[in-house]
N, C-alpha and C positions, 0 to 999 in steps of 0.2 A: 881853195874852191873844191878840189877833188875830195878832200876830207869831208867837207860839208855835204857833198852829194852822197857820199857813202853813208853818212849818218842818216840822211833822209831816207835812203833806201832801207836801212835797217829799221827805221821807225815804221815805214810802210809795211814791212814784213810782219812787224808785230801786230799792226792793225789787221792785216789780212789773217793772221793766225787767230786773233780773237774772233773775227767775223766767221771764220771757218768753224771754230769751236761752238759758236752760238748757233750756226746753221745745223751742226751735227746734233746739238741738244734739242733743237726744235724738231728735227726729224725723228729723234728718239721718242719725244713726247707723242708725236703722231703715231708712232709704231706701238708704244706701250699703253697708251690711254685706253683703248678698248679692253685690254686685259684687266687693267686696274678697275674699270667700270663694269666688268662682267657681273651678272646677277648670280647670287648663291644663297642658300638657306642658312640662317643663323640658328643656333640651338643652345638652350640653357636648361639645366636640370638640377633637382635637389630632392632629398628625402623628406617626406612628410608623413604624418599620421592621419589616417582617415578611418573613423569608426573602429579605432583600436588596431588597425592594420598599417604596416609600413608600406608606403607606395613611393614611386618616383614620379614627381610632377615635372612636366617639361613645358617649355614655350618655344615655339619656332617662329622666326620673323624673317620676312624677305629682306635681303641686304639693302635694297633700295626701298625704303619705307615711305618715300614721298609720293608713291603712286605714279611715278614717271613711267614712260613707256618701257616695257620689258620687265617690270617688277612683279607681275602676276604669274602664278603657276598653279595648275590644276591637280598635281599629283606629287605631294611631298610625303615621303615615307620616314617614319620614326623607327629606328632600329637600335638594337643593343648588341654588344659583344661582351661575353663573360670572361673575366680574368685575363683579358688582353689577347685572347686567341680564339680560333674557331670561326664559325660562320656568323654572319650578322642575322639577327632574328628580328622580324618586324613586330612592334608592340603598339603601333598606332599610325595614323596618317591624317592628312589634311590638305588644305589648299590656301593659296594666297589670292585675295581679291579685294576689291574696294569695299565690299560688304563687311569684311572682318578686319579692315585696315591693314591688310596684307600680313596677318599674323593669326596663329591659332595655338591652343594649349590643350593639355590633357594629362592623364596619369595612368600608370599601370602598376599591377600588383608586384611588389618586390619581396614578399614573404618567401617565395621559393629561392631567393638569392641572398638570404641573410648570411652574412659571413663572406660573401663573394664581392668582387669589385666589378662594376659595370661601367662601360663606356657607351654613351648615348650619342647617336648621330642623326642628322637630318639629311635626306638624300632626295634630290630632284630627279624624278623619273621622267625622262624625255625632255624636249626643249621647252623653254619658257613660252608664254603666250605670244611673244613677238617673233617666235621662231628661232631665237638665238639659244646657244648652249644646250645643256642637258647633261645629267649625270653628276652635277656638282654636289659635294658633301661638305659638311662641317661637323665636328665632334666635340664633345665635352671632355674634360679630363676625367680620370678614373674616379668613380664614386664607390666607396666601400659601404656596403649595406649593413649598417649596425645600429640603426635607430630602434630604441625600445619603446614600443607603443602600447603594450599591454598594461592594464591596471591591476593592482593586487586585489584579490578576493579570497575570503577565508570561509571554508565550510564550517558550520556549527551544528552541534547536536540538536536533535528535535526534542520537543517537550513530550514526556511520557506521563500519562495519567493512569494509575493503577486503581481500579474500581474498588470502592468500599461499600457499595450499595448492591443488594441482590438484584439480579436481572439486568445489570449494566456491565458491559464488557470493558476491558482495558482498551485504551486507544493512545495514539500519538499524533502530533501535528507536525508535519514536515515544514520547516521554515521556508520563507521566500528570501533568498539571499542574493543581492545584486551581483551578477557575474558568475553565479554558481548554478549548475543544474544538478539536482539530486535524482538518483536513479534507483529503482527497485526492479530487479529482474529485467534490466535494460530499458525500462519505461520511466519517463520523467514524471516525478510526483511532487513537484514544488507546490507548497501550500496546501497539499491534500491532507485529509484526516484518515488515518489507517486504523481500523477497528478490529479487535480480536474476535475469534481466535485466529492468530496468524503469527508466523515468525519469518525472519529474513534478515538481510543485511543491506543497509543503504550505502551507496557510494556517491562520489561527487566528481564532476568534470567542470572545467572552466568554460564559460561561454566565450564567444568570439570577442576579442579585444581585452580579455582578462587572463590572468594566470593565478593558479591556486598557490597560496602560501603554505598550505598543508596538503600536498597532493596525495599523501598516503592515508588520508582520512577515510574512515568507514564507521558505521554504527550498526551493531547487531542488536536485534530486539526479539522478544517473545511476548506476545499479548494473549491473555487468557479471555475466555468467553464470559467470565464472571460467574459467581455463585448463583444458582437458581433461587428464586424467592421461595420461602417455606410455604407448604400447602396449608390452607386453613382447614381445621378439622373440628368436628362437634361430637362430644361423647354421646353414646347411646345408653339409655338405662337398661339394666339387666331385665330379662324377661322372666317374670314370676308367675308360676302356675300353682295356684292353691289347690288343696285336696278337695275333691267333690264326693269322695266315697269314704265311708268309715274304714279305718285300717289301711288306707292307701294314701301314702304321703305325696305332697306336692314337690315342686322342684324350682330351681332358679337357673337360668341360662345366661351366661355372659357373652356379649357380642364380640365380633372381630371387626375392629375399625382401623383402617390403614392410618398409621401415624400415631396410634395410641396403644397403651397397654392398660389392662384393668388388673389392679392388685388387691388381693384380699389377704389381710394379715401378712403382707409382704410377699405373697406368692402370686405369680402371674396366672390368672384364671381365665384369660381371654379365650373365648371359644369353648369353655367347659360348661357342663351342666352338673349341678350339685343337688342331691336329694334333700328334701326337708325332713324334719323341721330345721330351719336355719335362718339366721338373721345376721346382719352386719353392715359395714360400710365399705364399699369398694372405692379405692383411690384411683384416679385417672392420671396416668403418666404420659407426657408428650414425648414422642421420639424425635431425634435430630432431624432437621429439615422441615419441621411442621410447627404450626402455632395454633393455639386454641382460638376458635371463633369468639368474637366479642360477646361477653356475657355468658360464655359456657361455664358449667360447673366442673369442679375437679374432685368432688366427693358425691357418691350416690349411695343412699341407704336402701336396704331392702329387708323384707320379712316374708318367710314362708312358714305359715302357722302349722302346727301339728295336726294330723288327721284325727277325726273323732274316733272314739273307741266304739267298736261295734257292740250291741247288746248281747248279754250272756244267755245261752240256752239252758233252762233249768233241767237238772237231771231228775228222773223219776224211777224209783226202784220197782221192779216188777218181779213178783214172786213166781217161782217155777210152777207152783200148782195152779196159778191163774192162767197159765197158757192154755189149759184144757177148756176154759170158758170162752176163748176167742172164737168168734164167729168164723165158720169155714165158708169160703165163697164157693158158689156153684162151680161144677167142673166145666172148664171151657176148652177141653181138648188136651189138657196137661194132666199128668199123674198127680191127683190130689194128695195122696199119701206122701209122695215125695216132697211136695210143696210144704206140707205141714211139718214134716221132719226137718226140712231146711229152715223153716221159720223158727221152729223150736230151738234149733242149734244157734241161730243168730241171736235170739233173745237171751239164750244162756251166756253167750259171749258178752253181750251188752251188759247183762246183769253183773257178770264177773268184773268187767271194766269199771262199772260204777262203784261197786263195793271197794275195789282197790283204790279208786280215787278218794273216796270218803275216808278210808283208813289212813291214807297219806295226809289228808287234811287234819284228821284227829291227832296224828303223830306230831 
């Protein structure tokens, strides 16, 4: 009987031990349940490309997403830490409420952190709307920023047109290349037409979200103004002056015309005056940079007739003894004897000259 009693006591001890363990477990549940149910912000993040830029997109959610009491918060900060050390830097913020289903999202520029690792965290500033907690945080694992978002773009040479028409300048047309900005003296000239005379060097830079496949590209150019159009010229006929007096010859005057030369027997007579009698054909030579007017002649003939021969004065022989028969004019205040002697001498000279001339003719 004693043995049975002892066995029962041991069984009772076991029951009491189990009951004690159960009571302890329940008490622990009461103690740790609030901590397990405490609100905190959840956070997730990843690299994305937006308009050619690498960004970090994040989403933060209240731990209790059912909207139960205590899940709302008005000041959740999104912060980052670079390369696992240093201070946390705020890059965004939001709030949990019924209107956004207790979650919000956003993104921030990650270009400054390319090659670095970032840890993103959400931090509750101050207590939740039910007055509980405050300061809770959750963080992502490290994200190495290495996403390549830029598209390739290639700078191309412009089209250059060298003028072959007078009065038209050389020009080039700058292309319009997606992802490329072409610069001349620091100014964007995409799609523009550049007209001579001008020289310079085009360079290229990548637009946002692109990278140049030929970053060393440049294009030097020199555009001319173009040759001037030839001036139109019309030859002018020589000025002919015919003789109007016997024994006095006429002349011909050749003009001076810009863009032309007047040639007579191969010689340039532009601007010259030649005495007559003369005739011929002057050739018109067009100088470089000029063209003849439509219908203009290239040969001009002229004639300067010889002057008429003046009539001859008949010679008359006067004998010396006939001088005495000349009528003597009345005295007018001059010495008549002196005048007569002078007249006689002149007649003698004239007679001598006439006889000499006749003798030469006879010879």
